[in-house]
One Martini backbone bead per residue (centre of mass of N, CA, C, O) as a GRO file, in nm:
protein
  167
    1MET     BB    1   8.067   9.879  10.796
    2GLN     BB    2   8.370   9.834  10.856
    3ILE     BB    3   8.350   9.529  10.912
    4GLU     BB    4   8.244   9.445  10.633
    5SER     BB    5   8.488   9.559  10.472
    6LYS     BB    6   8.705   9.380  10.603
    7ARG     BB    7   8.574   9.111  10.534
    8MET     BB    8   8.572   9.152  10.227
    9ARG     BB    9   8.880   9.182  10.193
   10HIS     BB   10   8.949   8.907  10.310
   11ILE     BB   11   8.793   8.738  10.103
   12LEU     BB   12   8.934   8.853   9.850
   13SER     BB   13   9.220   8.770   9.929
   14ILE     BB   14   9.166   8.467   9.935
   15LEU     BB   15   9.066   8.446   9.643
   16VAL     BB   16   9.327   8.543   9.506
   17VAL     BB   17   9.514   8.326   9.623
   18PHE     BB   18   9.357   8.082   9.515
   19CYS     BB   19   9.373   8.153   9.212
   20GLY     BB   20   9.682   8.162   9.198
   21LEU     BB   21   9.728   7.870   9.291
   22ALA     BB   22   9.565   7.734   9.065
   23ALA     BB   23   9.740   7.841   8.830
   24VAL     BB   24  10.007   7.712   8.919
   25VAL     BB   25   9.913   7.417   8.919
   26PHE     BB   26   9.822   7.405   8.625
   27CYS     BB   27  10.092   7.487   8.488
   28THR     BB   28  10.264   7.262   8.610
   29ALA     BB   29  10.102   7.021   8.502
   30TYR     BB   30  10.122   7.095   8.204
   31GLN     BB   31  10.429   7.098   8.181
   32TYR     BB   32  10.477   6.806   8.273
   33ARG     BB   33  10.293   6.658   8.062
   34HIS     BB   34  10.416   6.812   7.782
   35TYR     BB   35  10.757   6.872   7.863
   36SER     BB   36  10.830   6.603   7.959
   37GLY     BB   37  10.948   6.315   7.988
   38LYS     BB   38  10.912   5.966   7.856
   39GLN     BB   39  10.828   5.653   7.856
   40ILE     BB   40  10.871   5.411   7.591
   41GLN     BB   41  10.761   5.217   7.310
   42LEU     BB   42  10.903   5.130   7.017
   43GLU     BB   43  10.664   4.952   6.894
   44ASP     BB   44  10.456   5.211   6.869
   45TYR     BB   45  10.646   5.277   6.617
   46HIS     BB   46  10.734   5.387   6.321
   47GLU     BB   47  11.012   5.319   6.119
   48LEU     BB   48  11.269   5.471   5.973
   49GLU     BB   49  11.473   5.431   5.731
   50GLU     BB   50  11.771   5.414   5.634
   51GLY     BB   51  11.813   5.712   5.427
   52SER     BB   52  11.531   5.886   5.501
   53TYR     BB   53  11.747   6.053   5.666
   54ILE     BB   54  11.891   6.346   5.835
   55CYS     BB   55  12.159   6.373   6.081
   56LYS     BB   56  12.296   6.592   6.349
   57ILE     BB   57  12.537   6.613   6.602
   58ASP     BB   58  12.696   6.883   6.737
   59ARG     BB   59  12.633   6.841   7.061
   60ILE     BB   60  12.764   6.690   7.373
   61VAL     BB   61  12.745   6.844   7.694
   62GLU     BB   62  12.844   6.908   8.001
   63ASP     BB   63  12.674   7.127   8.202
   64ASN     BB   64  12.655   6.946   8.462
   65TYR     BB   65  12.606   6.709   8.709
   66GLN     BB   66  12.291   6.662   8.581
   67TYR     BB   67  12.352   6.778   8.281
   68ASP     BB   68  12.302   6.772   7.931
   69ASP     BB   69  12.391   6.917   7.621
   70ILE     BB   70  12.191   6.929   7.315
   71GLN     BB   71  12.272   6.949   6.955
   72GLY     BB   72  12.089   6.978   6.631
   73TRP     BB   73  11.964   6.780   6.345
   74VAL     BB   74  11.651   6.691   6.155
   75VAL     BB   75  11.560   6.520   5.843
   76VAL     BB   76  11.321   6.476   5.574
   77PRO     BB   77  11.354   6.458   5.266
   78GLY     BB   78  11.093   6.663   5.120
   79GLN     BB   79  11.001   6.751   5.420
   80PRO     BB   80  10.848   6.982   5.564
   81ILE     BB   81  10.820   7.194   5.845
   82SER     BB   82  10.494   7.201   5.977
   83ARG     BB   83  10.555   7.043   6.259
   84TYR     BB   84  10.680   7.066   6.572
   85ASN     BB   85  10.790   6.722   6.715
   86THR     BB   86  11.069   6.685   6.854
   87SER     BB   87  11.231   6.396   6.992
   88LEU     BB   88  11.438   6.257   7.207
   89VAL     BB   89  11.584   5.924   7.195
   90LEU     BB   90  11.661   5.695   7.446
   91TYR     BB   91  11.825   5.380   7.385
   92SER     BB   92  11.839   5.024   7.450
   93ASP     BB   93  11.894   4.677   7.452
   94ASP     BB   94  11.692   4.639   7.723
   95GLY     BB   95  11.425   4.841   7.634
   96PHE     BB   96  11.500   5.118   7.681
   97ALA     BB   97  11.286   5.424   7.656
   98TYR     BB   98  11.329   5.788   7.605
   99ALA     BB   99  11.139   6.086   7.575
  100ILE     BB  100  11.255   6.423   7.472
  101PRO     BB  101  11.174   6.726   7.442
  102MET     BB  102  11.250   6.977   7.207
  103LYS     BB  103  11.394   7.264   7.102
  104MET     BB  104  11.361   7.488   6.865
  105MET     BB  105  11.590   7.555   6.586
  106GLU     BB  106  11.747   7.757   6.375
  107ARG     BB  107  11.864   7.619   6.031
  108ASP     BB  108  11.967   7.759   5.741
  109ASP     BB  109  12.216   7.578   5.668
  110VAL     BB  110  12.055   7.325   5.587
  111THR     BB  111  11.901   7.434   5.346
  112GLU     BB  112  12.157   7.515   5.187
  113SER     BB  113  12.298   7.228   5.178
  114ILE     BB  114  12.064   7.067   5.042
  115ASN     BB  115  11.918   7.219   4.808
  116ASP     BB  116  11.575   7.126   4.723
  117GLY     BB  117  11.344   7.363   4.795
  118VAL     BB  118  11.329   7.310   5.099
  119ASP     BB  119  11.224   7.410   5.422
  120TYR     BB  120  11.462   7.356   5.712
  121ASP     BB  121  11.504   7.584   5.932
  122MET     BB  122  11.327   7.413   6.173
  123CYS     BB  123  11.530   7.143   6.243
  124GLY     BB  124  11.631   7.224   6.502
  125PHE     BB  125  11.786   7.129   6.822
  126GLY     BB  126  11.738   7.156   7.187
  127GLY     BB  127  11.874   7.039   7.511
  128ARG     BB  128  11.816   6.843   7.809
  129VAL     BB  129  11.987   6.581   7.997
  130ARG     BB  130  11.931   6.368   8.241
  131LYS     BB  131  12.162   6.159   8.381
  132SER     BB  132  11.975   5.968   8.556
  133LEU     BB  133  11.837   5.821   8.315
  134LEU     BB  134  12.073   5.625   8.240
  135ASP     BB  135  12.182   5.448   8.477
  136GLY     BB  136  12.457   5.328   8.326
  137ARG     BB  137  12.376   5.316   8.043
  138THR     BB  138  12.381   5.224   7.710
  139CYS     BB  139  12.304   5.467   7.470
  140TYR     BB  140  12.095   5.573   7.208
  141ILE     BB  141  12.008   5.764   6.929
  142GLY     BB  142  11.690   5.924   6.878
  143PHE     BB  143  11.367   5.991   6.711
  144LEU     BB  144  11.079   6.198   6.706
  145VAL     BB  145  10.885   6.260   6.410
  146ASP     BB  146  10.722   6.473   6.180
  147VAL     BB  147  10.527   6.324   5.904
  148SER     BB  148  10.253   6.430   5.775
  149GLY     BB  149  10.121   6.395   6.084
  150ASN     BB  150  10.329   6.170   6.160
  151GLU     BB  151  10.486   5.953   6.385
  152TYR     BB  152  10.839   5.883   6.395
  153LEU     BB  153  11.109   5.659   6.411
  154ILE     BB  154  11.460   5.714   6.489
  155LYS     BB  155  11.743   5.496   6.451
  156THR     BB  156  12.085   5.566   6.453
  157GLY     BB  157  12.315   5.420   6.651
  158MET     BB  158  12.414   5.640   6.820
  159LEU     BB  159  12.611   5.721   7.073
  160TYR     BB  160  12.569   5.830   7.394
  161GLN     BB  161  12.810   6.104   7.450
  162ALA     BB  162  12.965   6.304   7.673
  163GLU     BB  163  13.137   6.598   7.706
  164LYS     BB  164  13.351   6.803   7.826
  165ASP     BB  165  13.357   7.116   7.914
  166SER     BB  166  13.582   7.377   7.792
  167LEU     BB  167  13.497   7.642   7.975
   0.00000   0.00000   0.00000
């Protein structure tokens, strides 16, 4: 009986390790598929006209030798933030376009400054941009935003340029 008990513990140990490994692989694949950036085709998105949105980049700072840190906010006036789905889009004149999902940040100052009765508190974004994505290109800043359940492209024409961190 003692041999069967050791064998059963050994089988259960292997099963626990296998299940743990499967969970790690699943979570990593899910994270990569849904939260990493991806190359996109700008033509696949409807573009919002200039003047139909308001955006501000608060900072783009070199975080380290591999990444830049970017923070700001973007709103479509009159449209409440019902579903957060903002991605930063870096695009260039040569057809390169890359969408990077951003982390939502609370910005109650934006709601106060626009003051049109719509809650824009969750319009802020923050994230990191891997410098190797740019590959020496001159890129411009854009966004993919959710408006009434539809995804739209905003091309700001603002040049993406990181500053040296002063800390």
